[in-house]
Biopython code that builds the backbone (N, CA, C, O; Angstrom):
import numpy as np
from Bio.PDB.StructureBuilder import StructureBuilder

atoms = [
    (1, "UNK", "N", (-5.790, -2.680, 7.323)),
    (1, "UNK", "CA", (-5.480, -2.156, 9.128)),
    (1, "UNK", "C", (-6.022, -3.524, 9.533)),
    (1, "UNK", "O", (-5.676, -4.306, 10.419)),
    (2, "UNK", "N", (-7.220, -3.578, 8.374)),
    (2, "UNK", "CA", (-8.104, -5.415, 9.285)),
    (2, "UNK", "C", (-7.147, -6.346, 9.129)),
    (2, "UNK", "O", (-7.679, -7.384, 9.522)),
    (3, "UNK", "N", (-6.050, -6.590, 8.789)),
    (3, "UNK", "CA", (-4.828, -7.487, 8.098)),
    (3, "UNK", "C", (-3.864, -7.552, 9.724)),
    (3, "UNK", "O", (-3.378, -8.526, 10.298)),
    (4, "UNK", "N", (-3.868, -6.181, 10.074)),
    (4, "UNK", "CA", (-2.868, -6.089, 11.401)),
    (4, "UNK", "C", (-3.359, -5.841, 12.297)),
    (4, "UNK", "O", (-2.869, -5.444, 13.354)),
    (5, "UNK", "N", (-4.689, -6.086, 11.958)),
    (5, "UNK", "CA", (-5.117, -6.340, 13.684)),
    (5, "UNK", "C", (-5.031, -8.084, 13.621)),
    (5, "UNK", "O", (-4.424, -8.621, 14.548)),
    (6, "UNK", "N", (-5.543, -8.839, 12.699)),
    (6, "UNK", "CA", (-6.162, -9.813, 12.744)),
    (6, "UNK", "C", (-4.514, -10.390, 13.120)),
    (6, "UNK", "O", (-4.372, -10.987, 14.187)),
    (7, "UNK", "N", (-3.451, -10.212, 12.322)),
    (7, "UNK", "CA", (-1.625, -10.259, 12.144)),
    (7, "UNK", "C", (-1.342, -9.951, 14.150)),
    (7, "UNK", "O", (-0.716, -10.819, 14.758)),
    (8, "UNK", "N", (-1.644, -9.236, 14.596)),
    (8, "UNK", "CA", (-1.853, -8.694, 16.293)),
    (8, "UNK", "C", (-2.071, -9.701, 17.353)),
    (8, "UNK", "O", (-1.488, -10.205, 18.313)),
    (9, "UNK", "N", (-3.147, -9.746, 16.739)),
    (9, "UNK", "CA", (-3.980, -10.941, 17.823)),
    (9, "UNK", "C", (-3.365, -11.694, 18.084)),
    (9, "UNK", "O", (-2.708, -11.853, 19.112)),
    (10, "UNK", "N", (-3.513, -12.610, 16.748)),
    (10, "UNK", "CA", (-3.487, -14.013, 16.269)),
    (10, "UNK", "C", (-1.276, -13.877, 17.254)),
    (10, "UNK", "O", (-0.791, -14.588, 18.135)),
    (11, "UNK", "N", (-0.839, -13.033, 16.714)),
    (11, "UNK", "CA", (1.075, -12.707, 17.010)),
    (11, "UNK", "C", (0.867, -12.782, 18.789)),
    (11, "UNK", "O", (1.337, -13.727, 19.422)),
    (12, "UNK", "N", (0.217, -11.821, 19.363)),
    (12, "UNK", "CA", (-0.224, -11.822, 20.410)),
    (12, "UNK", "C", (-0.808, -12.727, 20.919)),
    (12, "UNK", "O", (-0.050, -13.135, 21.799)),
    (13, "UNK", "N", (-1.821, -13.391, 20.918)),
    (13, "UNK", "CA", (-2.129, -15.305, 21.625)),
    (13, "UNK", "C", (-0.830, -15.881, 21.587)),
    (13, "UNK", "O", (-0.077, -16.192, 22.509)),
    (14, "UNK", "N", (-0.658, -15.998, 19.894)),
    (14, "UNK", "CA", (1.034, -17.121, 20.421)),
    (14, "UNK", "C", (1.961, -16.594, 21.111)),
    (14, "UNK", "O", (2.836, -17.438, 21.303)),
    (15, "UNK", "N", (2.238, -15.483, 21.644)),
    (15, "UNK", "CA", (3.160, -15.089, 22.264)),
    (15, "UNK", "C", (3.448, -15.735, 23.759)),
    (15, "UNK", "O", (4.278, -16.455, 24.314)),
    (16, "UNK", "N", (1.775, -14.748, 24.161)),
    (16, "UNK", "CA", (0.841, -15.628, 25.536)),
    (16, "UNK", "C", (1.335, -17.140, 25.241)),
    (16, "UNK", "O", (2.155, -17.428, 26.112)),
    (17, "UNK", "N", (1.236, -17.697, 24.774)),
    (17, "UNK", "CA", (1.102, -19.448, 25.097)),
    (17, "UNK", "C", (2.767, -19.646, 24.785)),
    (17, "UNK", "O", (3.200, -20.715, 25.216)),
    (18, "UNK", "N", (3.562, -18.954, 24.240)),
    (18, "UNK", "CA", (4.883, -19.294, 23.657)),
    (18, "UNK", "C", (5.958, -19.127, 25.618)),
    (18, "UNK", "O", (6.589, -19.976, 26.248)),
    (19, "UNK", "N", (5.576, -17.229, 26.000)),
    (19, "UNK", "CA", (5.984, -16.799, 27.521)),
    (19, "UNK", "C", (5.051, -17.659, 28.826)),
    (19, "UNK", "O", (4.064, -17.192, 29.395)),
    (20, "UNK", "N", (5.311, -18.218, 28.933)),
    (20, "UNK", "CA", (4.400, -18.464, 30.290)),
    (20, "UNK", "C", (4.783, -17.699, 31.596)),
    (20, "UNK", "O", (5.811, -17.358, 32.180)),
    (21, "UNK", "N", (3.262, -17.593, 31.774)),
    (21, "UNK", "CA", (2.900, -16.474, 32.908)),
    (21, "UNK", "C", (1.440, -16.321, 32.902)),
    (21, "UNK", "O", (0.542, -17.055, 32.490)),
    (22, "UNK", "N", (1.448, -14.855, 33.626)),
    (22, "UNK", "CA", (-0.157, -14.227, 33.509)),
    (22, "UNK", "C", (-0.150, -13.832, 32.225)),
    (22, "UNK", "O", (0.814, -13.338, 31.639)),
    (23, "UNK", "N", (-1.395, -14.080, 31.709)),
    (23, "UNK", "CA", (-1.407, -13.474, 30.261)),
    (23, "UNK", "C", (-1.435, -12.309, 30.421)),
    (23, "UNK", "O", (-0.787, -12.080, 31.442)),
    (24, "UNK", "N", (-2.059, -10.825, 29.735)),
    (24, "UNK", "CA", (-2.346, -9.733, 29.466)),
    (24, "UNK", "C", (-4.036, -9.212, 28.782)),
    (24, "UNK", "O", (-4.432, -8.052, 28.664)),
    (25, "UNK", "N", (-5.005, -10.868, 28.311)),
    (25, "UNK", "CA", (-6.516, -10.252, 28.165)),
    (25, "UNK", "C", (-6.071, -10.207, 26.672)),
    (25, "UNK", "O", (-4.919, -10.350, 26.263)),
    (26, "UNK", "N", (-7.448, -9.930, 25.764)),
    (26, "UNK", "CA", (-7.389, -9.640, 24.575)),
    (26, "UNK", "C", (-7.020, -8.482, 24.293)),
    (26, "UNK", "O", (-6.527, -8.283, 23.183)),
    (27, "UNK", "N", (-7.208, -7.075, 25.527)),
    (27, "UNK", "CA", (-6.317, -5.538, 24.709)),
    (27, "UNK", "C", (-5.284, -6.280, 24.390)),
    (27, "UNK", "O", (-4.960, -6.658, 23.265)),
    (28, "UNK", "N", (-4.521, -6.581, 25.882)),
    (28, "UNK", "CA", (-3.293, -6.444, 26.050)),
    (28, "UNK", "C", (-2.276, -7.400, 24.779)),
    (28, "UNK", "O", (-1.204, -7.214, 24.203)),
    (29, "UNK", "N", (-3.399, -8.524, 24.789)),
    (29, "UNK", "CA", (-2.550, -9.923, 23.668)),
    (29, "UNK", "C", (-2.026, -8.706, 22.028)),
    (29, "UNK", "O", (-1.020, -8.427, 21.376)),
    (30, "UNK", "N", (-3.623, -8.338, 22.075)),
    (30, "UNK", "CA", (-3.786, -7.183, 21.090)),
    (30, "UNK", "C", (-2.549, -5.690, 20.539)),
    (30, "UNK", "O", (-2.317, -5.290, 19.398)),
    (31, "UNK", "N", (-2.135, -5.325, 21.523)),
    (31, "UNK", "CA", (-1.953, -4.101, 22.104)),
    (31, "UNK", "C", (0.326, -4.799, 21.351)),
    (31, "UNK", "O", (1.123, -4.527, 20.453)),
    (32, "UNK", "N", (0.178, -5.950, 22.869)),
    (32, "UNK", "CA", (1.540, -6.412, 22.652)),
    (32, "UNK", "C", (2.011, -7.337, 20.759)),
    (32, "UNK", "O", (3.101, -7.836, 20.479)),
    (33, "UNK", "N", (0.984, -7.276, 19.998)),
    (33, "UNK", "CA", (0.664, -8.256, 18.942)),
    (33, "UNK", "C", (1.059, -6.886, 17.630)),
    (33, "UNK", "O", (2.101, -6.888, 16.974)),
    (34, "UNK", "N", (0.099, -5.961, 17.517)),
    (34, "UNK", "CA", (1.283, -4.221, 17.349)),
    (34, "UNK", "C", (2.328, -4.850, 17.241)),
    (34, "UNK", "O", (2.884, -5.703, 16.549)),
    (35, "UNK", "N", (2.528, -3.890, 18.542)),
    (35, "UNK", "CA", (3.973, -3.421, 18.813)),
    (35, "UNK", "C", (5.070, -4.449, 18.775)),
    (35, "UNK", "O", (6.233, -4.119, 19.010)),
    (36, "UNK", "N", (4.844, -5.276, 18.581)),
    (36, "UNK", "CA", (5.947, -6.929, 17.918)),
    (36, "UNK", "C", (6.169, -6.769, 16.939)),
    (36, "UNK", "O", (7.375, -6.667, 16.713)),
    (37, "UNK", "N", (5.144, -6.630, 15.630)),
    (37, "UNK", "CA", (4.771, -6.824, 14.289)),
    (37, "UNK", "C", (6.125, -5.518, 14.179)),
    (37, "UNK", "O", (7.265, -5.918, 13.945)),
    (38, "UNK", "N", (5.929, -4.348, 14.324)),
    (38, "UNK", "CA", (7.071, -2.961, 14.974)),
    (38, "UNK", "C", (8.474, -3.167, 14.960)),
    (38, "UNK", "O", (9.338, -2.836, 14.148)),
    (39, "UNK", "N", (8.534, -4.063, 16.520)),
    (39, "UNK", "CA", (10.047, -4.965, 16.510)),
    (39, "UNK", "C", (10.120, -5.251, 15.869)),
    (39, "UNK", "O", (10.854, -4.816, 14.981)),
    (40, "UNK", "N", (9.371, -6.272, 15.807)),
    (40, "UNK", "CA", (9.954, -7.272, 14.532)),
    (40, "UNK", "C", (10.447, -7.135, 13.238)),
    (40, "UNK", "O", (11.531, -7.589, 12.874)),
    (41, "UNK", "N", (9.426, -6.325, 12.321)),
    (41, "UNK", "CA", (10.240, -5.599, 11.539)),
    (41, "UNK", "C", (11.214, -4.837, 11.226)),
    (41, "UNK", "O", (11.852, -4.632, 10.193)),
    (42, "UNK", "N", (11.242, -4.271, 12.739)),
    (42, "UNK", "CA", (12.691, -3.505, 12.559)),
    (42, "UNK", "C", (14.235, -3.920, 12.511)),
    (42, "UNK", "O", (15.270, -3.513, 11.982)),
    (43, "UNK", "N", (13.651, -5.368, 13.690)),
    (43, "UNK", "CA", (14.736, -6.357, 13.891)),
    (43, "UNK", "C", (15.115, -7.337, 12.343)),
    (43, "UNK", "O", (16.245, -7.539, 11.897)),
    (44, "UNK", "N", (13.600, -7.900, 11.662)),
    (44, "UNK", "CA", (13.703, -8.424, 10.403)),
    (44, "UNK", "C", (13.773, -8.275, 9.244)),
    (44, "UNK", "O", (14.391, -8.975, 8.441)),
    (45, "UNK", "N", (13.000, -7.134, 9.004)),
    (45, "UNK", "CA", (12.691, -6.317, 8.364)),
    (45, "UNK", "C", (11.638, -6.827, 7.338)),
    (45, "UNK", "O", (11.532, -8.040, 7.151)),
    (46, "UNK", "N", (10.738, -5.803, 6.566)),
    (46, "UNK", "CA", (9.679, -6.350, 5.382)),
    (46, "UNK", "C", (9.125, -8.309, 5.757)),
    (46, "UNK", "O", (9.869, -9.274, 5.587)),
    (47, "UNK", "N", (8.094, -8.351, 6.121)),
    (47, "UNK", "CA", (8.319, -9.480, 5.962)),
    (47, "UNK", "C", (7.132, -10.375, 4.702)),
    (47, "UNK", "O", (6.176, -9.630, 4.488)),
    (48, "UNK", "N", (7.020, -11.725, 3.892)),
    (48, "UNK", "CA", (6.513, -11.514, 2.736)),
    (48, "UNK", "C", (5.040, -11.911, 3.781)),
    (48, "UNK", "O", (5.032, -11.902, 5.012)),
    (49, "UNK", "N", (3.980, -12.211, 2.953)),
    (49, "UNK", "CA", (3.006, -12.749, 2.698)),
    (49, "UNK", "C", (2.367, -12.517, 4.875)),
    (49, "UNK", "O", (2.825, -11.849, 5.802)),
    (50, "UNK", "N", (1.244, -13.434, 4.758)),
    (50, "UNK", "CA", (0.514, -13.646, 5.601)),
    (50, "UNK", "C", (1.361, -14.213, 7.037)),
    (50, "UNK", "O", (1.464, -13.554, 8.072)),
    (51, "UNK", "N", (2.074, -15.953, 6.754)),
    (51, "UNK", "CA", (2.109, -16.108, 7.356)),
    (51, "UNK", "C", (3.920, -15.587, 7.751)),
    (51, "UNK", "O", (4.503, -15.406, 8.820)),
    (52, "UNK", "N", (4.239, -15.511, 6.691)),
    (52, "UNK", "CA", (5.763, -13.920, 7.689)),
    (52, "UNK", "C", (5.275, -12.828, 8.534)),
    (52, "UNK", "O", (6.089, -12.363, 9.331)),
    (53, "UNK", "N", (4.366, -12.446, 8.512)),
    (53, "UNK", "CA", (4.058, -11.158, 9.137)),
    (53, "UNK", "C", (3.109, -12.102, 10.860)),
    (53, "UNK", "O", (2.823, -11.423, 11.845)),
    (54, "UNK", "N", (2.947, -12.950, 10.824)),
    (54, "UNK", "CA", (2.755, -13.540, 12.384)),
    (54, "UNK", "C", (3.318, -14.021, 13.077)),
    (54, "UNK", "O", (3.016, -14.125, 14.266)),
    (55, "UNK", "N", (4.624, -14.605, 12.381)),
    (55, "UNK", "CA", (5.986, -15.160, 12.669)),
    (55, "UNK", "C", (6.636, -13.557, 12.734)),
    (55, "UNK", "O", (5.613, -12.879, 12.647)),
    (56, "UNK", "N", (7.263, -13.037, 12.792)),
    (56, "UNK", "CA", (8.038, -11.444, 12.388)),
    (56, "UNK", "C", (7.710, -10.803, 14.373)),
    (56, "UNK", "O", (8.404, -10.677, 15.382)),
    (57, "UNK", "N", (5.633, -10.475, 13.822)),
    (57, "UNK", "CA", (5.113, -10.289, 14.893)),
    (57, "UNK", "C", (5.140, -11.006, 16.522)),
    (57, "UNK", "O", (4.978, -10.342, 17.546)),
    (58, "UNK", "N", (5.395, -12.568, 16.486)),
    (58, "UNK", "CA", (4.968, -12.976, 16.747)),
    (58, "UNK", "C", (6.731, -12.812, 18.160)),
    (58, "UNK", "O", (6.920, -12.523, 19.342)),
    (59, "UNK", "N", (7.357, -13.132, 17.220)),
    (59, "UNK", "CA", (8.950, -13.230, 17.501)),
    (59, "UNK", "C", (8.960, -11.741, 17.937)),
    (59, "UNK", "O", (7.766, -11.708, 18.236)),
    (60, "UNK", "N", (9.204, -11.033, 18.087)),
    (60, "UNK", "CA", (8.692, -9.284, 18.725)),
    (60, "UNK", "C", (7.964, -9.310, 19.710)),
    (60, "UNK", "O", (8.422, -8.878, 20.768)),
    (61, "UNK", "N", (6.513, -9.861, 19.653)),
    (61, "UNK", "CA", (5.510, -9.777, 21.270)),
    (61, "UNK", "C", (6.145, -10.552, 21.841)),
    (61, "UNK", "O", (5.977, -10.268, 23.027)),
    (62, "UNK", "N", (7.473, -12.248, 21.703)),
    (62, "UNK", "CA", (8.028, -12.839, 22.027)),
    (62, "UNK", "C", (8.767, -11.696, 22.889)),
    (62, "UNK", "O", (8.804, -11.694, 24.119)),
    (63, "UNK", "N", (9.169, -11.026, 22.313)),
    (63, "UNK", "CA", (10.493, -10.016, 23.279)),
    (63, "UNK", "C", (9.831, -9.031, 24.514)),
    (63, "UNK", "O", (10.132, -8.700, 25.661)),
    (64, "UNK", "N", (8.661, -8.763, 23.463)),
    (64, "UNK", "CA", (7.781, -7.360, 24.555)),
    (64, "UNK", "C", (7.583, -8.114, 25.924)),
    (64, "UNK", "O", (7.886, -7.503, 26.949)),
    (65, "UNK", "N", (7.012, -9.618, 26.029)),
    (65, "UNK", "CA", (6.207, -10.038, 26.932)),
    (65, "UNK", "C", (7.500, -10.845, 27.815)),
    (65, "UNK", "O", (7.172, -11.662, 28.675)),
    (66, "UNK", "N", (8.433, -10.670, 27.649)),
    (66, "UNK", "CA", (9.950, -11.051, 28.229)),
    (66, "UNK", "C", (10.178, -10.080, 28.926)),
    (66, "UNK", "O", (9.991, -10.074, 30.143)),
    (67, "UNK", "N", (10.651, -9.035, 28.209)),
    (67, "UNK", "CA", (11.078, -7.734, 28.997)),
    (67, "UNK", "C", (9.411, -7.130, 29.759)),
    (67, "UNK", "O", (9.588, -5.912, 29.771)),
    (68, "UNK", "N", (8.805, -7.238, 30.011)),
    (68, "UNK", "CA", (7.579, -6.554, 31.001)),
    (68, "UNK", "C", (7.686, -8.122, 31.670)),
    (68, "UNK", "O", (8.540, -8.054, 32.555)),
    (69, "UNK", "N", (7.410, -8.826, 31.624)),
    (69, "UNK", "CA", (8.949, -9.077, 32.638)),
    (69, "UNK", "C", (9.346, -9.744, 33.510)),
    (69, "UNK", "O", (8.842, -10.341, 34.462)),
    (70, "UNK", "N", (10.529, -9.570, 33.024)),
    (70, "UNK", "CA", (11.764, -9.217, 33.166)),
    (70, "UNK", "C", (11.582, -7.992, 34.375)),
    (70, "UNK", "O", (12.067, -8.162, 35.494)),
    (71, "UNK", "N", (10.764, -6.640, 33.981)),
    (71, "UNK", "CA", (10.629, -5.364, 34.334)),
    (71, "UNK", "C", (9.652, -5.720, 35.693)),
    (71, "UNK", "O", (9.818, -5.064, 36.721)),
    (72, "UNK", "N", (8.744, -6.673, 35.638)),
    (72, "UNK", "CA", (7.686, -6.823, 36.619)),
    (72, "UNK", "C", (8.438, -7.643, 37.747)),
    (72, "UNK", "O", (8.099, -7.432, 38.912)),
    (73, "UNK", "N", (9.595, -8.711, 37.436)),
    (73, "UNK", "CA", (10.176, -9.557, 38.637)),
    (73, "UNK", "C", (11.383, -8.311, 39.421)),
    (73, "UNK", "O", (11.866, -8.440, 40.546)),
    (74, "UNK", "N", (11.632, -7.239, 38.529)),
    (74, "UNK", "CA", (12.774, -6.563, 39.330)),
    (74, "UNK", "C", (11.991, -5.380, 40.216)),
    (74, "UNK", "O", (12.631, -4.649, 40.972)),
]
sb = StructureBuilder()
sb.init_structure("model")
sb.init_model(0)
sb.init_chain("A")
sb.init_seg("    ")
for serial, (resi, resn, name, xyz) in enumerate(atoms, 1):
    if name == "N":
        sb.init_residue(resn, " ", resi, " ")
    sb.init_atom(name, np.array(xyz, "f"), 0.0, 1.0, " ", f" {name:<3s}", serial, name[0])
structure = sb.get_structure()
C-alpha cells in the first residue's frame, strides 16, 4: 500500500513535469499517479519492479493529464 502511494506520488510529479500547464498539487498528483498506474497497467500489463511501476504509472498519468487539458480547453 505504501509502495503504491510512493509510486503514485512520483508518477504524478513526473507527469506534471512532462506535461506543461497548471499543476494539480500534491493530492491531485497523487490521484493522477494512482489512476495512471491503473490505466498504464491496463494498457501495458503488470510491470516488473519499482522502476517499471513508476514508468507505467507515469505514462498512465501523462495520458490522464493530457485528457484533462483537452477537456478544460473544450
